[in-house]
C-alpha positions as CSV (number, residue, x, y, z in Angstrom):
1,M,0.0,0.0,0.0
2,R,1.3,3.4,-0.9
3,P,1.7,6.2,1.7
4,D,-1.1,8.3,0.2
5,E,-3.4,5.3,0.4
6,I,-2.5,4.7,4.0
7,K,-3.2,8.4,4.8
8,Q,-6.6,8.1,3.1
9,K,-7.5,5.0,5.1
10,I,-6.3,6.7,8.3
11,S,-8.5,9.7,7.6
12,E,-11.5,7.4,7.5
13,L,-10.9,6.1,11.1
14,S,-12.6,7.4,14.2
15,L,-10.6,9.2,16.8
16,S,-10.5,6.2,19.1
17,E,-9.4,4.0,16.2
18,K,-6.6,6.5,15.3
19,L,-5.4,6.5,18.9
20,L,-5.3,2.7,19.0
21,L,-3.4,2.7,15.7
22,V,-0.8,5.2,17.1
23,E,-0.4,2.9,20.2
24,D,0.1,-0.1,17.9
25,I,2.7,1.8,15.9
26,W,4.6,2.8,19.0
27,D,4.5,-0.7,20.3
28,S,5.8,-2.0,17.0
29,I,8.7,0.5,17.0
30,A,9.6,-0.5,20.6
31,A,9.4,-4.2,19.9
32,S,11.6,-4.0,16.8
33,S,14.1,-1.4,18.2
34,P,14.8,-2.2,21.8
35,D,18.0,-0.1,21.7
36,L,16.6,3.2,20.4
37,P,19.2,5.9,20.6
38,L,18.9,8.2,23.6
39,P,20.6,11.6,23.5
40,E,23.1,12.2,26.3
41,W,21.1,15.2,27.6
42,Q,18.0,13.0,27.9
43,K,19.8,10.2,29.7
44,K,21.3,12.7,32.2
45,E,17.8,14.1,32.8
46,L,16.3,10.7,33.3
47,D,19.2,9.7,35.7
48,K,18.6,13.0,37.6
49,R,14.9,12.4,37.9
50,Y,15.4,8.8,39.0
51,T,17.9,9.9,41.7
52,D,15.5,12.6,42.9
53,Y,12.8,9.9,43.0
54,Q,15.0,7.6,45.1
55,Q,15.8,10.4,47.5
56,G,12.1,11.3,47.9
57,A,12.6,14.7,46.4
58,L,9.8,14.3,43.8
59,E,6.1,14.6,44.4
60,L,4.5,11.8,42.5
61,H,1.0,12.0,41.1
62,D,-1.5,9.2,40.3
63,W,-2.1,9.1,36.5
64,Q,-5.8,9.1,37.1
65,A,-5.6,12.3,39.1
66,V,-3.4,13.9,36.5
67,H,-5.8,12.9,33.7
68,E,-8.8,14.3,35.6
69,G,-7.0,17.5,36.3
70,L,-6.2,17.9,32.6
71,R,-9.8,17.1,31.6
72,D,-11.1,19.7,34.1
73,K,-8.5,22.3,32.9
74,Y,-9.3,21.9,29.2
75,K,-13.1,21.4,29.2
């Protein structure tokens, strides 16, 4: 299938179907490329955040509470 045909088919999907497709695409990328390159600045930031987490310096939020907060904010 050509890219323009794929785009046409995607445009015919509902929003929920498009989101599921995106999720499937990301899962496929992750499964086929377990060693995706990670820029050094990103690795340092992740290491810093993990260290902060281990030391109790981060305030963690339940994903459901974050989701509800965003829904309320952008109604």
